[in-house]
matplotlib code that plots the C-alpha trace (Angstrom):
import matplotlib.pyplot as plt

x = [-16.8, -18.6, -19.9, -18.0, -14.8, -13.3, -10.6, -7.8, -4.7, -1.6, 1.5, 5.0, 5.6, 1.9, 0.7, -2.1, -2.6, -0.5, 0.5, -2.0, -4.9, -8.2, -8.4, -11.2, -10.3, -8.2, -6.3, -5.5, -2.6, -3.9, -0.7, 2.4, 4.2, 3.6, 6.0, 4.8, 6.7, 6.7, 8.2, 11.3, 11.5, 14.9, 14.8, 15.6, 15.8, 14.1, 11.0, 11.7, 10.5, 8.6, 7.6, 7.3, 4.1, 3.4, 0.3, -2.3, -0.9, -3.2, -2.4, -4.2, -5.9, -4.8, -7.5, -10.3, -11.2, -11.0, -11.0, -7.3, -5.4, -3.1, 0.1, 2.2, 2.1, 1.6, 3.3, 3.2, 6.6, 5.6, 2.3, -0.1, -3.7, -5.5, -8.9, -10.1, -12.5, -14.2, -14.9, -18.6, -17.6, -15.2, -18.0, -20.5, -17.9, -17.1, -20.8, -21.2, -17.7, -16.3, -13.3, -12.2, -12.3, -10.1, -7.7, -7.5, -6.9, -4.2, -2.4, -2.7, -1.2, 1.7, 2.4, 2.4, 4.7, 7.1, 6.9, 7.8, 10.8, 12.0, 11.7, 13.5, 16.3, 16.8, 17.0, 20.4, 22.1, 21.9, 18.2, 17.8, 20.4, 18.7, 15.3, 16.7, 18.1, 14.9, 12.9, 14.9, 14.0, 11.1, 9.4]
y = [-14.4, -15.3, -12.3, -9.8, -10.0, -10.3, -12.8, -11.6, -13.3, -11.4, -12.6, -11.5, -7.7, -7.0, -3.8, -4.4, -0.6, 2.5, 5.3, 8.2, 6.1, 6.2, 3.7, 2.5, -1.2, -3.4, -6.6, -9.8, -11.9, -15.5, -16.8, -15.2, -12.1, -8.3, -5.4, -2.1, 0.8, 4.5, 6.9, 8.6, 12.4, 12.3, 12.6, 9.3, 7.3, 3.9, 3.6, 2.8, -0.6, -0.1, -3.7, -7.2, -9.0, -12.7, -15.0, -13.7, -10.1, -7.2, -4.0, -1.0, -0.2, 3.4, 4.6, 2.7, 5.4, 8.5, 9.4, 9.9, 8.5, 5.5, 6.6, 3.7, 1.1, -2.6, -4.9, -8.8, -10.2, -13.7, -15.4, -13.9, -14.5, -11.8, -11.1, -7.5, -6.1, -2.8, -0.2, -1.3, -5.0, -4.0, -2.0, -4.8, -7.3, -4.9, -4.8, -8.6, -9.6, -7.0, -9.3, -8.7, -5.0, -5.4, -7.5, -4.8, -2.1, -4.2, -4.6, -0.9, -0.1, -2.5, -0.8, 2.6, 1.4, 0.1, 3.3, 5.3, 3.0, 3.5, 7.3, 7.3, 5.2, 7.9, 10.8, 12.4, 11.3, 14.7, 15.2, 16.9, 19.5, 20.3, 20.5, 23.0, 25.2, 25.1, 25.9, 29.1, 30.3, 32.6, 30.8]
z = [-0.2, -3.4, -5.3, -3.1, -4.9, -8.4, -9.2, -11.5, -12.9, -13.8, -15.7, -14.7, -15.2, -15.6, -14.0, -11.6, -11.1, -11.7, -9.5, -9.9, -11.1, -9.1, -6.3, -4.2, -4.1, -2.1, -3.4, -1.7, -3.1, -3.4, -5.1, -6.6, -5.7, -6.2, -6.1, -4.8, -6.5, -6.4, -9.0, -8.1, -7.8, -9.7, -13.4, -15.1, -11.9, -11.6, -9.4, -5.7, -4.7, -1.4, -0.8, -2.2, -1.2, -1.3, -0.6, 1.8, 1.8, 0.8, -1.0, -2.4, 0.9, 1.1, -1.2, 0.4, 2.8, 0.6, -3.1, -3.4, -6.4, -6.0, -4.3, -5.8, -8.6, -8.2, -10.6, -10.7, -10.3, -11.2, -12.2, -9.6, -8.6, -6.7, -5.3, -5.7, -3.2, -3.9, -1.2, -1.2, -0.7, 2.2, 3.8, 3.6, 5.0, 7.8, 8.8, 8.6, 10.0, 12.4, 13.1, 9.4, 10.0, 13.0, 11.0, 8.4, 11.0, 12.6, 9.1, 8.6, 12.0, 11.4, 8.0, 9.6, 12.3, 9.6, 7.6, 10.8, 11.4, 7.8, 8.2, 11.5, 10.0, 7.2, 9.6, 10.3, 13.6, 15.1, 14.7, 18.2, 17.4, 14.1, 15.8, 18.4, 15.6, 13.7, 16.8, 17.1, 13.6, 13.2, 10.3]

ax = plt.figure().add_subplot(projection="3d")
ax.plot(x, y, z, "-o")
ax.set_aspect("equal")
plt.show()
């Protein structure tokens, strides 16, 4: 992948990117560990840790396909080496290696499934009853 990506080293507690910053790049963890964190809505609360990623994991993909800002922050937990691929590099790779595109889509699909599982686990037990009451409202 020579020339398509940028190698970067981060010491522990170094911010790779911050929530709200412009995106447009995907990162791959070569070595080390990265925490993905999102600010809490509660005043004074610590950020919520959404995930801890190790070697061969990727992150930052949510902003590859639109111009939205970063939805979370990425922080190195230990000495971490990453590869950074821009939107243009990903597009070029997708055209040259469709199998890599399928791998990225598979990873995105798995993360969406995990997010759905986490949301379902947080819902109240009597969800169906709440839905029936809500459906009766004229909102």
